[in-house]
C-alpha positions in Angstrom: 100.0 107.0 64.8 102.2 104.0 63.9 101.9 100.8 65.6 103.9 100.6 68.7 104.0 104.4 69.2 103.7 105.5 73.0 102.0 108.7 72.5 100.2 110.7 69.9 100.9 113.9 67.8 98.1 115.8 69.6 99.5 115.1 72.9 103.1 116.1 72.1 101.7 119.5 70.4 99.6 120.0 73.4 102.6 119.5 75.9 104.7 122.0 73.7 101.8 124.5 73.0 102.2 124.0 69.1 99.2 124.8 67.0 100.9 125.0 63.5 101.1 121.9 61.5 104.5 122.7 59.8 106.4 120.2 61.9 104.0 117.4 62.1 105.8 115.1 60.0 109.0 115.6 62.1 107.2 115.2 65.4 105.4 112.1 63.9 108.8 110.5 63.0 110.3 111.5 66.5 107.3 109.9 68.2 108.0 106.6 66.6 111.9 106.8 66.9 111.5 107.7 70.7 108.8 104.9 71.3 111.2 102.4 69.7 114.1 103.8 72.0 111.9 103.7 75.2 110.8 100.1 74.4 114.3 98.9 74.0 115.5 100.8 77.0 112.8 99.1 79.0 113.8 95.8 77.7 110.4 94.3 77.6 107.1 94.0 76.0 104.4 96.5 77.1 101.3 95.8 74.8 98.9 93.0 76.0 99.7 89.8 74.2 99.2 86.0 74.5 102.4 84.1 75.3 103.0 80.4 75.3 106.4 79.5 77.2 108.1 76.5 78.6 110.1 76.5 81.8 112.2 74.0 83.8 110.5 72.8 86.9 112.5 73.8 90.1 110.4 72.0 92.6 108.9 75.1 94.1 105.2 76.5 94.2 106.0 79.8 92.3 107.0 80.5 88.7 108.0 83.9 87.6 107.2 84.5 84.0 108.9 86.5 81.3 106.3 89.1 80.7 104.2 91.2 83.0 101.8 92.2 84.3 100.0 89.0 83.9 96.2 89.5 83.3 95.1 86.1 82.5 96.2 82.5 82.6 94.6 80.1 80.0 96.6 77.0 81.1 99.3 75.4 83.2 100.7 72.1 82.5 103.3 70.2 84.4 104.8 66.9 83.0 101.8 66.8 80.6 99.5 67.2 83.6 96.7 70.1 83.3 96.7 71.9 86.5 93.2 73.4 87.3 92.6 77.0 88.2 92.2 77.4 92.1 89.2 79.2 93.1 90.0 79.7 96.8 93.1 79.2 99.1 91.9 75.9 100.1 91.3 74.5 96.6 94.2 72.8 94.8 95.5 74.2 91.5 97.0 77.4 90.3 96.4 81.1 90.8 98.4 84.1 89.7 99.6 87.6 90.4 101.1 90.3 88.3 104.4 88.5 88.0 104.0 84.8 88.4 102.0 81.6 88.8 101.4 80.1 92.1 100.5 76.6 93.0 98.3 75.6 96.0 97.5 72.5 98.0 100.1 70.0 96.9 100.9 71.1 93.4 104.5 71.8 92.7 106.5 72.6 89.5 108.3 69.3 89.8 112.1 69.3 88.7 112.6 68.7 85.0 113.8 70.3 81.8 111.1 72.3 79.8 108.5 70.3 81.8 106.4 73.3 82.6 104.1 75.0 80.0 102.2 78.1 80.5 99.8 80.1 78.3 99.1 83.4 79.6 98.2 87.1 78.8 100.5 89.8 79.9 101.1 93.5 79.1 98.8 96.7 79.2 95.6 97.1 77.3 96.6 100.9 77.4 100.0 102.3 77.9 100.5 103.5 81.3 100.3 107.4 81.7 104.0 107.5 83.1 105.4 105.9 79.9 103.3 108.0 77.6 104.5 111.2 79.4 108.1 110.0 79.3 107.6 109.6 75.5 106.2 113.1 75.3 108.9 114.6 77.2 111.6 112.7 75.2 110.2 113.8 72.0 110.2 117.3 73.3 114.0 117.1 74.1 114.8 115.6 70.6 112.7 118.3 68.9 114.4 121.1 70.8 117.8 119.5 70.3 117.5 119.1 66.6 119.0 122.6 65.9 121.9 122.2 68.6 122.4 118.5 69.2 123.7 117.8 72.7 124.0 121.5 73.6 123.1 122.1 77.2 124.2 125.7 77.8 125.8 128.5 75.6 127.4 131.7 76.4 127.6 134.3 73.6 130.2 136.8 74.8 132.8 134.4 76.3 132.0 131.6 73.6 131.5 128.9 76.3 129.5 126.0 75.1 128.6 122.9 77.4 127.4 119.6 75.9 125.1 117.0 77.4 126.2 113.5 77.2 122.8 111.6 78.1 120.3 109.9 76.0 117.5 111.2 78.3 117.0 113.4 81.4 116.8 112.0 85.0 113.1 112.9 85.1 112.3 110.9 82.1 114.2 107.9 83.6 112.4 108.4 86.9 109.0 108.1 84.9 110.3 105.0 83.2 112.4 103.1 85.8 109.4 101.3 87.7 108.6 99.7 84.2 112.3 98.5 83.3 113.1 94.9 83.3 116.4 94.7 84.9 117.1 91.0 84.9 116.2 88.4 82.3 113.8 85.6 83.2 
């Protein structure tokens, strides 16, 4: 399994009821290709990583960050002032949810250019099952289409041939849609 692959060869073979090893190299290549495609389509990082980012303070108490889900926040600094972690709703400092950092009890992201610095961990320790299933199904689609790229139906007697003009099926998009970053932050 290459770094960044969203599924494994055994999972793809199990889904397709493949027991032979003859197409293992092809399937492995398709897994890597499809994984890159999905990550690009989602327009975001998936794997857990530490991020250090600067933001403009806008005067509010909430800051949305570029990567999610947030799993830990190491530090929040505003105008070189370190904001402490809030341990309860009545304690001044910062807290966080999956998508952003919240300030409590008088703290604000005061207005300024690149005056807010955050160090946080975001992403998934393990790839969500829906993303892996989408990868398995897209590998299957590419594997089946390799002999007839884009063909969705074919009639032998009347020689009718229909082509599919999609990069992935609607069911695969449904699996992935909830993870897609739709607006830059």
